[in-house]
Legacy VTK file of the C-alpha trace (Angstrom):
# vtk DataFile Version 3.0
C-alpha trace
ASCII
DATASET POLYDATA
POINTS 148 float
113.734 118.078 131.969
115.517 118.166 128.636
113.995 121.558 127.867
115.062 122.910 131.260
118.661 121.996 130.448
118.451 123.143 126.841
119.370 119.631 125.702
118.109 117.522 122.834
117.685 113.759 122.707
118.380 111.135 120.062
118.032 107.365 120.246
119.717 104.277 118.814
117.515 101.202 118.917
118.108 97.599 118.053
115.716 95.141 119.718
113.020 97.795 120.225
112.881 98.564 116.511
111.951 102.241 116.842
109.450 101.869 119.674
111.259 104.401 121.895
111.365 106.974 119.114
107.696 106.340 118.429
106.816 106.899 122.080
108.777 110.150 122.094
106.917 111.465 119.062
103.562 110.507 120.585
104.066 113.459 122.959
102.826 116.788 121.543
105.694 119.283 121.355
108.398 116.603 121.464
110.116 118.218 118.481
111.364 120.826 120.959
113.678 118.250 122.559
113.673 115.103 120.379
115.802 115.093 117.234
115.242 111.550 116.009
116.809 108.152 116.017
118.582 105.273 114.398
117.172 101.765 114.087
120.334 99.689 113.823
119.227 96.091 113.909
122.303 94.738 112.131
125.880 94.894 113.363
126.942 96.445 110.075
124.543 99.349 110.585
125.645 99.794 114.208
129.176 100.263 112.880
128.327 102.357 109.814
125.722 104.729 111.261
126.674 104.916 114.933
130.423 104.370 114.781
130.391 101.277 117.007
133.795 99.655 116.403
133.419 96.243 114.752
136.152 94.806 116.955
134.064 95.790 120.002
131.080 93.932 118.556
133.253 90.902 117.810
134.841 90.909 121.272
131.771 91.503 123.452
128.833 90.793 121.132
126.139 93.154 119.879
124.214 92.602 123.103
126.698 93.999 125.615
127.263 96.996 127.859
130.150 98.091 125.647
128.034 98.172 122.488
125.040 99.795 124.215
127.293 102.586 125.477
128.770 103.200 122.033
125.283 103.180 120.515
124.139 105.919 122.902
127.284 107.954 122.275
126.971 107.421 118.507
123.334 108.525 118.502
124.219 111.751 120.293
127.255 112.425 118.104
125.578 111.677 114.780
122.305 113.447 115.561
124.151 116.407 117.138
122.370 116.075 120.479
123.565 116.311 124.044
121.748 113.141 125.103
121.662 109.740 123.454
119.923 106.522 124.467
121.090 103.150 123.170
119.132 99.904 123.462
120.394 96.482 122.410
119.073 93.104 123.463
117.582 89.736 122.709
113.827 90.185 122.471
113.157 86.527 121.625
111.727 84.063 121.223
115.031 82.795 119.764
118.591 84.068 119.832
119.395 83.535 123.487
122.411 81.718 124.888
123.182 80.468 128.410
125.284 83.621 128.983
122.745 85.941 127.355
119.279 84.385 127.546
116.220 85.763 125.791
115.188 88.921 127.604
118.749 90.176 128.152
118.824 93.892 127.334
121.469 96.579 127.785
120.348 100.191 127.914
122.724 103.150 127.870
122.117 106.841 128.457
124.788 109.273 127.334
124.886 112.885 128.562
127.653 115.489 128.420
128.684 114.305 131.902
128.567 110.515 131.614
127.552 107.369 129.801
125.615 105.020 132.065
124.774 101.446 131.070
122.462 99.000 132.839
121.803 95.325 132.116
118.229 94.080 132.375
116.870 90.548 132.334
113.266 90.415 131.250
111.142 87.324 130.510
110.594 85.294 127.356
107.794 87.312 125.727
109.071 89.291 122.725
106.504 92.086 122.716
106.682 92.600 126.472
110.498 92.593 126.331
110.393 95.389 123.788
107.910 97.411 125.866
109.789 96.804 129.111
113.001 97.927 127.405
111.420 101.209 126.348
109.979 101.876 129.807
113.307 100.980 131.422
115.090 103.387 129.061
112.676 106.194 129.918
113.095 105.494 133.633
116.891 105.545 133.309
116.754 108.753 131.294
114.557 110.408 133.905
116.796 109.299 136.774
119.977 110.513 135.063
118.487 113.864 134.000
117.195 114.399 137.525
120.685 114.127 139.001
122.457 116.136 136.241
LINES 1 149
148 0 1 2 3 4 5 6 7 8 9 10 11 12 13 14 15 16 17 18 19 20 21 22 23 24 25 26 27 28 29 30 31 32 33 34 35 36 37 38 39 40 41 42 43 44 45 46 47 48 49 50 51 52 53 54 55 56 57 58 59 60 61 62 63 64 65 66 67 68 69 70 71 72 73 74 75 76 77 78 79 80 81 82 83 84 85 86 87 88 89 90 91 92 93 94 95 96 97 98 99 100 101 102 103 104 105 106 107 108 109 110 111 112 113 114 115 116 117 118 119 120 121 122 123 124 125 126 127 128 129 130 131 132 133 134 135 136 137 138 139 140 141 142 143 144 145 146 147
């Protein structure tokens, strides 16, 4: 679908630690539409490499729809692609709060037309949360590209 539109994809990953980028490069020929990605686990790197405003991180937290959206936009801008995917969340087993329990993940897809962000609430298993996040991101990407 990216090839049909002449678009390229980049990713910005936090809690998935590069898993989405790895899945993309598992596909033969993915270099035709996948530019690369940013693994921005720390807030400082989210700000420095993706341009996520630090005041946004302070106000809403690194795990928020606002930050996920800026991560997706920053990936696209800094990798010179039309499409960016941003993933930020709490994979676990620690780090959760009552407002944002373990398994809370925000995924954003940025295209030239829109930036769409969805909140997910997965379970308490770290590895499964990471995998579910990647599959949810791919599903979102597919859905958004289909309607563009």
